[in-house]
KEFI-487357 format. One line per field, with one value per residue: chain; x, y, z of N, C-alpha, C in turn. Coordinates in steps of 0.1 Angstrom, whole numbers. Example, Ala and Ser with C-alpha at 12.3 -4.5 7.8 and 13.67 -1.06 7.14 Angstrom:
% residues 2
chaine	A,A
n.xx	132,128
n.yy	-57,-22
n.zz	78,71
ca.xx	123,137
ca.yy	-45,-11
ca.zz	78,71
c.xx	132,129
c.yy	-33,0
c.zz	78,79
This chain:
% residues 520
chaine	A,A,A,A,A,A,A,A,A,A,A,A,A,A,A,A,A,A,A,A,A,A,A,A,A,A,A,A,A,A,A,A,A,A,A,A,A,A,A,A,A,A,A,A,A,A,A,A,A,A,A,A,A,A,A,A,A,A,A,A,A,A,A,A,A,A,A,A,A,A,A,A,A,A,A,A,A,A,A,A,A,A,A,A,A,A,A,A,A,A,A,A,A,A,A,A,A,A,A,A,A,A,A,A,A,A,A,A,A,A,A,A,A,A,A,A,A,A,A,A,A,A,A,A,A,A,A,A,A,A,A,A,A,A,A,A,A,A,A,A,A,A,A,A,A,A,A,A,A,A,A,A,A,A,A,A,A,A,A,A,A,A,A,A,A,A,A,A,A,A,A,A,A,A,A,A,A,A,A,A,A,A,A,A,A,A,A,A,A,A,A,A,A,A,A,A,A,A,A,A,A,A,A,A,A,A,A,A,A,A,A,A,A,A,A,A,A,A,A,A,A,A,A,A,A,A,A,A,A,A,A,A,A,A,A,A,A,A,A,A,A,A,A,A,A,A,A,A,A,A,A,A,A,A,A,A,A,A,A,A,A,A,A,A,A,A,A,A,A,A,A,A,A,A,A,A,A,A,A,A,A,A,A,A,A,A,A,A,A,A,A,A,A,A,A,A,A,A,A,A,A,A,A,A,A,A,A,A,A,A,A,A,A,A,A,A,A,A,A,A,A,A,A,A,A,A,A,A,A,A,A,A,A,A,A,A,A,A,A,A,A,A,A,A,A,A,A,A,A,A,A,A,A,A,A,A,A,A,A,A,A,A,A,A,A,A,A,A,A,A,A,A,A,A,A,A,A,A,A,A,A,A,A,A,A,A,A,A,A,A,A,A,A,A,A,A,A,A,A,A,A,A,A,A,A,A,A,A,A,A,A,A,A,A,A,A,A,A,A,A,A,A,A,A,A,A,A,A,A,A,A,A,A,A,A,A,A,A,A,A,A,A,A,A,A,A,A,A,A,A,A,A,A,A,A,A,A,A,A,A,A,A,A,A,A,A,A,A,A,A,A,A,A,A,A,A,A,A,A,A,A,A,A,A,A,A,A,A,A,A,A,A,A,A,A,A,A,A,A,A,A,A,A,A,A,A,A,A,A,A,A,A,A,A,A,A,A,A,A,A
n.xx	697,691,707,701,698,723,739,728,734,756,757,745,726,693,667,632,620,600,607,612,638,665,702,709,718,747,735,730,734,755,773,747,737,720,687,690,676,665,667,634,621,587,581,568,548,549,535,511,499,495,478,456,448,439,418,401,394,381,361,352,344,324,305,298,292,268,252,251,236,211,204,201,181,156,153,140,117,105,97,118,128,147,156,156,157,129,116,115,138,150,132,124,107,92,80,67,49,33,23,8,13,27,64,78,62,64,89,102,81,65,77,64,37,32,27,-7,-25,-30,-2,16,27,45,60,73,87,109,121,133,153,168,161,173,158,135,100,58,36,8,2,-5,-21,-23,-46,-63,-70,-58,-28,-11,23,58,85,118,145,175,210,225,257,252,252,275,265,251,220,187,175,148,133,104,81,50,30,4,-10,1,-6,-30,-26,-17,-35,-57,-43,-43,-70,-77,-58,-75,-98,-90,-82,-104,-118,-103,-103,-133,-138,-145,-126,-90,-66,-31,1,31,68,88,116,120,102,90,57,43,19,-17,-52,-81,-99,-82,-68,-82,-88,-63,-60,-46,-31,-29,-4,15,15,25,54,61,75,63,62,53,29,-1,16,22,49,84,110,128,116,93,62,63,81,107,100,88,58,22,-5,-37,-71,-63,-68,-58,-36,-44,-19,-28,-30,-32,-20,-33,-43,-63,-85,-81,-90,-73,-52,-25,-2,20,37,47,59,67,93,101,96,73,42,9,-12,-40,-72,-98,-116,-128,-138,-165,-174,-163,-172,-195,-191,-181,-201,-216,-206,-205,-234,-242,-223,-239,-263,-259,-249,-271,-289,-270,-272,-300,-334,-347,-345,-326,-324,-311,-316,-310,-324,-336,-338,-313,-292,-282,-269,-272,-285,-264,-285,-297,-285,-295,-323,-327,-306,-284,-252,-240,-227,-234,-261,-257,-254,-273,-304,-331,-351,-342,-344,-371,-399,-421,-445,-446,-426,-435,-459,-444,-430,-450,-460,-438,-442,-463,-458,-437,-450,-468,-446,-443,-465,-477,-480,-477,-468,-438,-428,-440,-449,-450,-462,-463,-467,-445,-431,-405,-372,-355,-318,-318,-335,-361,-392,-400,-423,-423,-432,-427,-415,-418,-400,-386,-356,-338,-324,-308,-325,-349,-353,-362,-339,-333,-339,-350,-357,-374,-374,-400,-399,-426,-436,-446,-468,-483,-485,-502,-524,-537,-542,-563,-579,-593,-598,-622,-631,-642,-659,-678,-688,-705,-720,-736,-753,-765,-780,-798,-815,-828,-834,-846,-841,-839,-814,-795,-771,-741,-745,-751,-724,-710,-716,-707,-681,-680,-694,-669,-655,-635,-624,-636,-615,-602,-621,-625,-603,-603,-626,-622,-629,-638,-629,-650,-667,-671,-681,-707,-719,-719,-733,-763,-764,-768,-791,-809,-812,-819,-800,-779,-753,-718,-711,-735,-749,-735,-734,-761,-765,-751,-765,-788,-785,-779,-755,-734
n.yy	117,134,130,155,171,178,181,207,220,225,248,240,249,243,234,233,202,180,154,161,176,194,202,234,254,273,310,332,356,380,385,378,351,320,316,302,276,264,233,225,241,248,232,238,215,206,184,179,204,204,178,194,212,195,185,206,214,191,190,214,208,188,202,218,202,191,213,220,193,201,220,211,193,210,222,205,189,164,150,147,130,126,98,79,51,47,75,111,127,149,165,180,211,206,175,179,195,182,162,177,191,214,223,218,204,181,171,151,135,97,79,59,70,82,66,51,27,-1,2,-1,-24,-28,-5,-8,-31,-27,-6,-17,-37,-23,-20,-7,-6,13,17,12,30,35,67,86,117,147,155,130,123,98,90,77,68,70,54,53,41,48,42,68,87,106,137,125,100,67,71,69,80,84,93,104,106,119,100,100,114,101,79,80,86,64,46,56,54,24,19,31,16,-7,-3,2,-22,-37,-25,-32,-59,-61,-50,-61,-59,-69,-62,-57,-51,-46,-47,-20,-25,-51,-63,-83,-95,-83,-78,-91,-89,-106,-109,-103,-132,-150,-144,-146,-176,-191,-204,-177,-175,-185,-168,-145,-132,-141,-134,-113,-117,-143,-146,-123,-106,-113,-101,-107,-110,-82,-66,-52,-35,-11,-1,-8,-1,25,26,33,24,26,24,2,-22,-53,-84,-111,-135,-162,-191,-217,-214,-207,-173,-143,-117,-85,-55,-30,-7,10,25,43,39,52,26,20,33,25,23,9,-6,0,-26,-27,-45,-59,-86,-91,-107,-118,-94,-89,-114,-102,-79,-95,-112,-91,-76,-96,-100,-75,-77,-95,-84,-59,-69,-80,-55,-39,-56,-56,-42,-22,8,10,28,51,77,104,117,143,140,138,121,85,63,47,25,15,9,31,44,32,35,66,78,89,90,71,91,112,111,111,138,152,172,168,185,182,158,150,160,192,190,162,164,180,161,137,154,158,134,124,139,134,105,113,122,98,88,102,87,69,42,26,9,-4,-14,-3,9,31,38,59,69,89,115,115,137,125,123,137,155,146,130,102,79,69,41,42,31,31,32,34,32,20,32,12,16,18,41,66,72,73,69,40,32,18,25,19,15,26,37,26,13,34,46,28,25,48,47,30,43,62,50,33,58,63,43,46,66,59,40,55,67,49,40,59,60,33,1,-32,-52,-44,-37,-27,4,-8,-30,-22,-19,-36,-57,-45,-51,-77,-83,-77,-95,-99,-113,-123,-117,-98,-75,-69,-55,-38,-20,-15,-32,-63,-96,-113,-96,-88,-109,-116,-98,-104,-129,-116,-105,-125,-138,-124,-113,-139,-155,-182,-182,-164,-156,-156,-139,-117,-114,-110,-86,-71,-74,-65,-40,-31,-20,8
n.zz	639,611,579,567,586,596,580,582,604,598,582,556,527,518,494,486,467,445,453,479,497,490,486,481,455,443,440,419,415,423,454,467,493,495,511,542,558,585,609,618,607,591,562,528,507,475,464,477,475,448,446,462,447,421,434,437,415,402,418,408,381,382,393,375,356,366,367,341,335,349,333,311,315,326,302,285,267,277,308,330,361,391,411,445,463,459,462,450,442,425,396,367,348,333,337,362,352,333,349,365,387,411,411,431,448,437,444,464,467,464,438,428,429,406,391,372,393,376,363,383,392,367,366,389,389,368,375,396,384,369,344,310,288,269,283,281,299,319,333,361,370,388,393,392,365,335,314,287,284,279,288,301,317,339,359,377,388,414,433,448,449,440,420,405,373,356,324,310,289,271,253,245,220,199,203,198,174,161,169,151,123,124,126,103,87,87,78,53,47,47,27,4,7,0,-24,-61,-76,-89,-72,-69,-55,-62,-58,-77,-83,-78,-91,-79,-59,-36,-21,-23,-29,-18,-49,-66,-59,-64,-94,-103,-93,-79,-45,-19,-4,-26,-45,-33,-33,-53,-89,-106,-136,-138,-127,-136,-157,-193,-201,-204,-187,-178,-197,-189,-192,-175,-161,-176,-201,-202,-201,-200,-184,-179,-178,-195,-219,-215,-204,-183,-168,-156,-130,-142,-167,-183,-203,-193,-204,-194,-180,-171,-145,-137,-114,-98,-61,-33,-5,26,20,-8,-39,-52,-75,-78,-89,-103,-117,-138,-144,-178,-194,-197,-210,-236,-247,-251,-266,-287,-297,-303,-322,-340,-348,-353,-379,-395,-395,-410,-434,-445,-444,-464,-487,-490,-509,-500,-481,-456,-425,-399,-376,-352,-326,-333,-358,-375,-396,-387,-399,-434,-456,-485,-505,-508,-531,-553,-555,-547,-560,-549,-532,-501,-489,-495,-488,-463,-454,-454,-445,-430,-443,-469,-477,-479,-491,-487,-477,-469,-450,-431,-423,-416,-389,-375,-368,-352,-331,-320,-312,-296,-276,-266,-255,-228,-216,-189,-193,-221,-252,-259,-284,-308,-339,-367,-396,-427,-455,-478,-497,-515,-523,-555,-567,-594,-597,-597,-579,-551,-540,-511,-488,-454,-426,-390,-358,-325,-315,-287,-252,-226,-204,-215,-228,-256,-280,-302,-340,-359,-392,-421,-456,-482,-521,-534,-559,-582,-577,-562,-583,-597,-584,-586,-611,-609,-593,-611,-632,-612,-607,-634,-640,-620,-625,-652,-642,-622,-646,-660,-638,-635,-658,-652,-644,-655,-637,-607,-596,-576,-571,-566,-574,-600,-606,-602,-619,-645,-641,-638,-668,-676,-676,-647,-619,-584,-573,-582,-585,-565,-556,-571,-568,-542,-523,-500,-508,-498,-500,-525,-536,-524,-535,-564,-561,-558,-575,-599,-590,-590,-615,-621,-633,-648,-639,-643,-667,-682,-672,-674,-709,-710,-700,-716,-739,-734,-728,-707,-697,-695
ca.xx	696,690,715,703,702,735,743,722,740,769,755,746,714,681,651,625,615,586,607,617,649,681,711,704,724,747,729,737,739,769,767,738,738,711,685,693,665,669,661,622,615,576,583,557,545,545,527,503,493,487,465,445,439,432,405,393,393,369,348,344,338,314,298,300,285,256,244,245,227,200,199,196,167,149,149,139,103,105,96,127,130,155,150,162,150,116,116,118,146,148,127,122,91,82,78,54,36,29,18,-2,18,40,78,82,54,69,106,102,70,72,79,49,24,31,19,-18,-26,-26,11,27,38,55,72,84,97,115,129,145,159,173,164,174,151,121,83,51,31,0,11,-14,-19,-28,-63,-69,-69,-46,-26,-2,34,66,96,131,155,191,211,239,263,243,257,281,260,245,205,181,171,136,126,92,73,33,27,-11,-14,7,-10,-44,-24,-15,-51,-62,-35,-46,-85,-80,-54,-83,-111,-84,-82,-117,-122,-94,-110,-146,-138,-147,-116,-84,-55,-18,12,47,80,92,126,126,90,80,45,42,4,-30,-62,-90,-106,-71,-60,-94,-88,-52,-61,-34,-33,-23,7,20,15,31,69,66,76,50,64,48,14,-2,20,34,60,93,118,135,108,84,61,56,92,117,96,82,46,15,-17,-49,-77,-58,-70,-45,-40,-38,-18,-33,-23,-33,-12,-47,-50,-78,-85,-85,-87,-60,-44,-11,0,33,31,54,54,80,106,106,89,59,34,0,-16,-56,-77,-112,-117,-136,-139,-179,-179,-158,-178,-204,-187,-174,-214,-226,-199,-207,-247,-240,-219,-250,-273,-250,-249,-284,-290,-261,-277,-316,-338,-352,-337,-325,-314,-312,-316,-310,-340,-332,-339,-300,-292,-265,-271,-282,-279,-263,-298,-304,-280,-303,-332,-331,-298,-270,-241,-242,-218,-242,-275,-256,-247,-288,-312,-348,-359,-335,-352,-388,-412,-427,-457,-441,-417,-448,-465,-433,-428,-465,-462,-426,-447,-472,-452,-428,-463,-472,-437,-448,-472,-468,-488,-472,-462,-425,-426,-446,-442,-457,-462,-460,-460,-438,-424,-386,-365,-344,-309,-323,-350,-374,-396,-407,-430,-419,-437,-419,-419,-405,-400,-377,-345,-341,-310,-310,-338,-363,-356,-363,-327,-331,-352,-348,-369,-374,-382,-398,-402,-438,-436,-454,-473,-485,-495,-514,-534,-539,-546,-572,-590,-597,-610,-630,-640,-652,-671,-691,-697,-712,-733,-743,-758,-775,-792,-806,-822,-834,-832,-857,-841,-840,-801,-787,-756,-732,-746,-745,-708,-700,-718,-697,-667,-683,-687,-654,-646,-626,-628,-638,-605,-601,-633,-625,-594,-613,-639,-617,-636,-631,-631,-662,-681,-674,-685,-718,-726,-718,-744,-772,-768,-773,-805,-823,-813,-824,-785,-770,-738,-715,-706,-749,-755,-729,-741,-776,-766,-744,-777,-801,-784,-778,-741,-730
ca.yy	133,131,137,169,183,173,193,220,226,228,257,238,252,231,239,224,198,174,145,162,189,193,211,249,258,287,320,334,369,382,389,371,343,316,312,292,267,255,223,227,250,243,239,237,206,206,173,186,217,198,173,200,218,189,180,216,214,182,195,227,202,183,214,222,189,190,224,214,185,206,230,202,189,220,226,192,186,155,145,136,127,116,91,70,43,49,89,120,137,161,162,192,215,193,163,187,202,167,155,191,195,225,210,222,195,164,164,141,121,88,78,51,81,91,57,44,11,-8,1,0,-34,-29,4,-12,-43,-18,2,-27,-44,-15,-25,4,-2,17,8,18,24,48,80,93,129,151,155,115,117,93,93,69,74,60,55,49,45,43,49,82,86,117,141,113,85,64,70,65,89,86,102,101,112,116,97,100,118,94,62,83,85,49,42,59,48,11,16,33,5,-21,2,2,-37,-40,-24,-41,-74,-61,-49,-71,-53,-75,-52,-68,-46,-53,-44,-16,-26,-68,-71,-92,-93,-84,-81,-90,-91,-119,-108,-107,-142,-158,-143,-152,-192,-198,-194,-160,-176,-189,-155,-133,-134,-147,-122,-105,-123,-156,-137,-110,-98,-118,-100,-115,-101,-70,-59,-44,-19,1,4,-12,3,37,30,38,14,37,14,-1,-40,-63,-99,-112,-150,-175,-200,-227,-209,-196,-158,-142,-105,-76,-40,-24,5,9,36,40,44,48,22,20,43,15,21,-2,-7,-8,-23,-28,-51,-63,-98,-86,-119,-120,-85,-93,-124,-103,-73,-103,-115,-77,-74,-104,-98,-65,-82,-101,-72,-47,-79,-78,-38,-33,-65,-54,-36,-11,19,9,40,56,88,108,125,158,135,137,106,79,54,48,15,15,8,44,47,23,43,81,82,96,81,69,99,123,112,111,150,158,173,164,189,183,145,151,173,202,181,150,169,186,149,133,159,156,116,125,148,126,97,116,124,91,85,103,79,53,30,26,-2,-1,-19,3,11,38,35,67,74,99,114,119,138,118,131,143,166,138,123,87,79,59,36,46,20,38,26,39,27,24,21,4,23,19,54,67,75,71,62,31,32,12,31,9,26,25,47,20,10,47,48,17,27,61,42,22,50,67,40,33,73,61,33,46,77,53,33,65,71,36,39,72,51,27,-13,-42,-62,-38,-39,-13,10,-12,-39,-24,-13,-50,-63,-42,-57,-95,-83,-75,-111,-97,-124,-115,-107,-84,-69,-63,-48,-22,-10,-14,-40,-75,-104,-113,-88,-88,-125,-113,-90,-112,-137,-111,-101,-136,-142,-113,-117,-153,-164,-197,-180,-151,-155,-155,-125,-107,-117,-105,-71,-65,-75,-59,-26,-27,-12,18
ca.zz	630,594,570,561,598,601,568,587,612,591,570,541,529,511,486,483,456,449,461,493,500,479,487,473,440,447,436,405,420,432,469,475,496,499,523,551,563,597,611,626,597,579,546,520,501,464,459,486,466,435,451,466,430,413,442,435,397,402,421,398,372,384,395,357,347,372,361,327,331,355,323,300,317,328,293,279,263,286,318,337,375,398,423,450,477,460,464,439,447,420,387,360,350,321,346,371,340,330,358,370,401,410,410,447,449,437,450,477,464,460,425,423,427,392,380,372,399,368,359,393,393,360,370,401,385,358,383,408,378,361,327,306,279,273,278,281,310,321,341,368,370,400,391,388,348,329,301,277,289,274,300,299,328,343,370,372,396,418,448,455,450,426,421,392,368,343,314,310,274,270,239,242,206,194,208,195,158,162,166,134,116,127,121,87,79,87,70,39,47,46,13,-7,1,-4,-38,-71,-85,-82,-68,-67,-50,-69,-57,-89,-90,-82,-95,-70,-57,-22,-18,-34,-23,-25,-61,-72,-61,-71,-108,-108,-94,-72,-33,-17,-4,-37,-53,-28,-30,-71,-95,-116,-147,-133,-126,-142,-167,-199,-206,-205,-177,-181,-204,-181,-200,-170,-152,-185,-214,-197,-209,-191,-178,-176,-184,-204,-220,-212,-207,-170,-172,-149,-123,-148,-180,-198,-201,-191,-210,-182,-182,-161,-143,-129,-107,-89,-52,-25,3,32,14,-17,-48,-56,-85,-75,-103,-106,-128,-139,-156,-190,-203,-206,-214,-249,-254,-255,-278,-300,-303,-309,-334,-351,-351,-366,-389,-400,-396,-421,-450,-446,-445,-477,-495,-491,-518,-491,-477,-442,-419,-382,-373,-337,-321,-341,-373,-383,-401,-380,-408,-447,-462,-498,-512,-511,-542,-566,-555,-548,-567,-540,-525,-488,-482,-500,-482,-444,-454,-462,-439,-433,-456,-484,-482,-482,-498,-477,-473,-462,-439,-420,-418,-403,-379,-371,-365,-343,-321,-314,-307,-283,-264,-263,-249,-218,-209,-181,-201,-236,-260,-265,-296,-316,-349,-375,-409,-435,-472,-476,-511,-513,-534,-563,-573,-607,-594,-596,-569,-553,-528,-504,-473,-444,-413,-384,-344,-318,-310,-270,-246,-216,-195,-226,-232,-268,-280,-320,-350,-372,-400,-438,-465,-494,-530,-536,-569,-592,-565,-564,-601,-602,-572,-595,-624,-603,-590,-621,-637,-606,-607,-647,-638,-610,-635,-662,-635,-618,-656,-656,-628,-638,-667,-643,-650,-649,-621,-594,-595,-569,-577,-564,-582,-615,-606,-600,-630,-652,-641,-642,-682,-683,-672,-641,-613,-574,-564,-595,-588,-548,-558,-584,-556,-528,-510,-495,-517,-497,-503,-540,-543,-525,-548,-578,-559,-555,-591,-606,-579,-595,-633,-626,-643,-642,-639,-642,-683,-688,-666,-685,-716,-708,-697,-727,-749,-730,-727,-688,-690,-704
c.xx	697,704,716,702,716,739,740,734,756,773,750,731,703,671,646,620,603,594,613,624,657,686,708,716,729,739,737,741,748,763,755,739,719,705,689,682,671,660,646,614,602,580,573,556,542,533,512,491,489,476,452,437,437,419,393,386,383,360,341,337,327,303,286,290,272,248,244,232,216,194,188,182,153,147,141,124,97,107,111,127,141,152,155,154,134,109,121,127,152,140,131,109,87,76,63,42,28,20,8,3,29,52,80,74,57,81,99,88,73,66,66,38,19,24,2,-16,-24,-14,20,32,47,69,81,97,111,123,142,154,171,176,164,166,138,110,72,46,21,1,-3,-14,-24,-46,-72,-71,-56,-43,-12,16,43,82,107,139,170,192,227,241,254,248,265,275,253,225,201,176,162,133,113,86,56,31,10,-17,-8,1,-25,-38,-24,-28,-57,-57,-46,-62,-86,-68,-66,-95,-104,-87,-96,-122,-118,-99,-121,-149,-140,-131,-100,-74,-42,-6,26,56,84,104,128,115,87,69,41,28,-7,-39,-72,-96,-93,-65,-71,-92,-73,-54,-53,-36,-22,-6,19,22,22,49,70,66,65,51,57,35,14,0,25,42,72,104,125,131,91,78,60,75,106,116,90,68,35,-2,-28,-57,-75,-64,-58,-48,-34,-34,-23,-26,-19,-25,-19,-45,-59,-73,-90,-83,-80,-56,-35,-10,16,33,46,56,69,92,107,93,81,53,20,-14,-32,-64,-91,-113,-129,-140,-156,-181,-170,-167,-190,-205,-187,-189,-222,-217,-202,-225,-245,-232,-228,-260,-268,-249,-260,-289,-282,-269,-291,-317,-342,-339,-333,-317,-320,-311,-314,-327,-341,-333,-325,-295,-273,-262,-280,-272,-278,-274,-299,-297,-290,-315,-335,-314,-284,-265,-245,-236,-227,-255,-270,-256,-265,-294,-326,-351,-353,-338,-362,-391,-417,-437,-456,-431,-429,-453,-456,-431,-442,-465,-450,-433,-459,-468,-442,-440,-469,-460,-434,-458,-470,-470,-485,-466,-449,-420,-434,-441,-453,-453,-466,-460,-459,-432,-410,-383,-353,-331,-310,-332,-361,-379,-398,-412,-426,-428,-428,-419,-410,-410,-388,-368,-345,-331,-316,-321,-350,-365,-355,-345,-326,-346,-347,-364,-364,-382,-383,-401,-416,-444,-447,-466,-490,-493,-505,-528,-541,-553,-563,-582,-596,-602,-624,-642,-650,-662,-683,-696,-706,-721,-742,-756,-768,-788,-802,-817,-830,-831,-845,-853,-840,-827,-795,-776,-745,-729,-739,-732,-701,-705,-712,-681,-666,-684,-679,-644,-632,-634,-633,-628,-601,-611,-630,-610,-598,-619,-635,-629,-633,-638,-646,-672,-680,-681,-702,-728,-730,-733,-755,-776,-776,-788,-814,-821,-819,-811,-782,-760,-727,-715,-726,-752,-743,-734,-753,-773,-761,-758,-787,-795,-783,-766,-742,-721
c.yy	128,136,151,179,184,180,209,230,232,240,253,241,243,241,230,216,185,159,147,180,181,203,224,251,273,301,330,351,373,389,389,355,333,314,300,286,257,243,225,234,248,247,233,224,205,196,176,194,209,192,184,212,208,183,194,215,205,187,208,219,192,192,216,214,190,202,221,207,193,214,223,199,199,227,217,194,172,153,138,140,120,111,81,67,47,66,98,129,151,160,180,199,209,184,168,191,193,163,165,191,205,214,211,208,178,163,157,132,108,84,66,59,84,77,50,33,2,-14,-2,-12,-31,-18,0,-25,-36,-12,-5,-33,-39,-17,-8,5,3,7,17,18,41,57,84,109,135,151,142,112,110,95,82,72,63,66,49,55,42,48,58,79,105,123,131,100,80,64,69,78,83,96,95,108,113,116,96,104,109,82,68,84,70,41,42,53,31,12,21,17,-6,-15,-2,-14,-45,-41,-32,-55,-74,-59,-58,-69,-59,-66,-62,-53,-52,-44,-36,-23,-44,-73,-81,-90,-91,-84,-84,-91,-107,-117,-113,-123,-149,-159,-149,-172,-201,-191,-187,-167,-179,-178,-147,-142,-139,-135,-123,-114,-135,-156,-125,-108,-109,-116,-104,-102,-94,-59,-57,-35,-9,8,4,-1,21,36,31,27,25,30,11,-18,-44,-75,-105,-127,-156,-188,-210,-225,-204,-185,-154,-124,-94,-63,-35,-11,0,23,35,47,45,42,17,19,33,20,9,1,-11,-9,-30,-33,-55,-74,-89,-95,-117,-107,-85,-104,-116,-86,-83,-106,-105,-74,-84,-105,-81,-66,-81,-89,-60,-57,-79,-65,-36,-45,-62,-39,-21,-5,16,19,41,72,94,112,136,151,136,124,106,68,53,37,19,18,24,55,47,33,56,84,87,87,79,83,111,123,114,129,159,157,166,173,189,167,145,165,180,196,172,155,172,170,140,139,158,143,117,130,140,114,101,117,110,85,85,96,70,37,28,10,2,-7,-13,4,26,35,51,64,88,102,120,125,128,131,139,152,158,135,111,90,66,50,33,37,21,28,32,31,32,21,16,2,23,32,55,77,80,67,54,29,24,17,21,22,19,35,43,17,22,45,40,21,39,60,39,30,57,59,36,46,66,56,36,55,71,47,41,72,59,36,48,64,39,11,-22,-52,-56,-40,-24,-4,3,-24,-38,-22,-25,-59,-57,-46,-71,-94,-85,-88,-112,-108,-118,-110,-95,-75,-61,-54,-34,-17,-9,-18,-49,-83,-110,-108,-87,-98,-122,-107,-95,-124,-132,-111,-113,-140,-133,-113,-133,-162,-177,-196,-172,-149,-152,-141,-118,-104,-110,-92,-67,-61,-68,-45,-19,-17,-4,20
c.zz	615,589,571,576,602,590,576,594,610,580,560,543,514,503,487,469,454,453,473,492,492,481,481,462,448,436,430,406,425,445,478,480,499,510,530,560,573,603,622,621,589,567,538,511,490,460,470,476,454,437,454,451,425,420,439,425,392,404,417,385,369,387,382,352,352,366,346,324,336,343,317,303,322,312,282,281,272,298,328,353,379,413,429,460,470,462,451,445,439,405,378,355,341,328,354,361,336,334,366,381,401,412,423,452,446,439,465,478,463,444,422,419,414,386,379,379,388,362,368,393,382,359,380,397,375,367,396,397,370,350,319,290,280,271,281,293,313,336,346,374,383,401,391,374,342,319,299,278,281,283,296,310,328,354,366,387,404,433,457,458,441,429,405,388,355,337,309,295,271,257,237,229,198,192,198,174,153,158,156,127,116,120,105,81,77,79,56,32,40,30,1,-7,0,-20,-47,-80,-78,-80,-61,-62,-56,-66,-74,-92,-86,-84,-86,-60,-41,-12,-24,-21,-28,-38,-69,-75,-64,-88,-112,-105,-88,-55,-30,-14,-12,-40,-47,-28,-46,-72,-104,-131,-145,-139,-134,-153,-175,-205,-201,-192,-184,-194,-201,-189,-189,-163,-165,-201,-214,-206,-196,-190,-177,-179,-192,-205,-219,-211,-191,-176,-156,-142,-132,-162,-191,-197,-201,-197,-197,-187,-169,-161,-133,-121,-97,-76,-42,-9,14,24,2,-31,-54,-70,-82,-91,-101,-117,-128,-148,-168,-199,-212,-214,-232,-253,-261,-266,-291,-306,-307,-321,-344,-360,-358,-378,-399,-407,-409,-434,-451,-450,-459,-487,-500,-502,-511,-487,-459,-437,-408,-386,-355,-337,-328,-357,-380,-385,-394,-391,-421,-451,-477,-507,-515,-524,-554,-565,-557,-558,-560,-536,-511,-486,-483,-491,-467,-446,-458,-448,-441,-445,-467,-482,-490,-487,-489,-468,-466,-450,-422,-416,-408,-393,-366,-362,-353,-327,-314,-305,-295,-271,-258,-251,-230,-209,-202,-190,-217,-242,-267,-279,-304,-326,-355,-384,-417,-445,-473,-491,-507,-521,-540,-564,-582,-604,-591,-583,-566,-543,-521,-491,-462,-428,-401,-369,-336,-317,-292,-264,-233,-204,-205,-229,-251,-275,-296,-324,-355,-380,-416,-444,-478,-504,-531,-550,-575,-582,-564,-578,-604,-592,-577,-605,-620,-596,-598,-628,-628,-606,-621,-645,-630,-618,-649,-654,-633,-635,-659,-651,-628,-648,-661,-652,-645,-640,-609,-591,-587,-577,-577,-572,-596,-615,-610,-613,-641,-654,-641,-658,-684,-682,-658,-629,-599,-570,-568,-591,-574,-549,-565,-573,-547,-517,-508,-507,-513,-500,-513,-544,-539,-531,-561,-572,-561,-570,-602,-599,-591,-606,-635,-638,-637,-639,-643,-654,-687,-683,-672,-698,-717,-712,-705,-740,-744,-726,-714,-688,-705,-716
């Protein structure tokens, strides 16, 4: 018998505790006696009650976790499956929709039935290894179609055992986007490598060259592996470190003429554009440039040529000028001042009607219309010119006559875009011609009267005219000038006169003509 039994027989009372039973304490109330617990009574155990309550709470917590897990699975956009020994134990609606099944059809299916044949070995190996890294595989739908999927698996406790859970994401659109991106990048790479413009990408913060196309590599003159990773101050830009025109000085390059540093140390003139772009979350400078060495040489040669021609034009006695197709002046040489009295600025401000007399304006416009009509012909002489005699106004109100030789200025397609002209003052020549014409008319009048009287030698009108000039001591060339005939024709007339008059020389013929009154 235990000590507690002995004490119970003696009337001692006990109360339960976590450690068992202990003698009961006297009741605080007056007249109350503590309950007597006799041997054989069934006493409740506090430890058993606590253990039972903990177990219930654990079960409830587990059920709550499973319920939360189920709710999360059902709400997920990813397909989620719980599997064990190759069979699907549970799945969420997203997985059923992804593979084209009803959810009830999925439960109990072999897990490998959801993988295309070419991916089953990979999926099986991942399931057996317990690898939790994400991997890609081809999924097989109920209708036999396939799609690209990304899978990630792990093991979890479920319903009192360890099972596998797999999360499946349809990455078809992502793969299409990635493929489109690769194709786009491939096309871009082809374009960048095909263009003849140099393109270089520079980190805006470090000024390190991160990429360069073939045209840039060729122009810089160094291997690409040496260019990539170098600071741009070594190549491309001659600016000192910390003095970058774009990032440090806030300048812009938009089709600007700059200098490129080449690998050999020499510089090269370029036309350059720089724009700021974001690549990989960092600011970069996209620099494009083209070699303009040949263009600069051509420009320098053109400038030198223009300098020489301008020197000639500004020192020529003739007026050299250019006009557009509307006859507006675009250049007039300084000789306009000595000939017409206008300054270059005054002459440049004049219209064609202020330059020429009305008759000459009409003649000039008529000639231009004829030349423009010829321009419409398929067969035409592109180097042709036209010469006109035009009367021009002087600053003092008088006029001068000018012999104007004109030709079209042409563009690279041989289209007429302007007129180049040279005007020579022929006022004195015109006066001489007028005086000569008067003299000719007077001579012919006298000869006409002599012809009417007749002559003994049978000389013609033209021969009598020539005889007058022979008697005046004129040479064959001078006779030709006066009569407007060739020197050869004048010589033939003189020979005929000597023959008809049986004269030995020109002097004899002249003397006899005067003595015999053959001349008026």
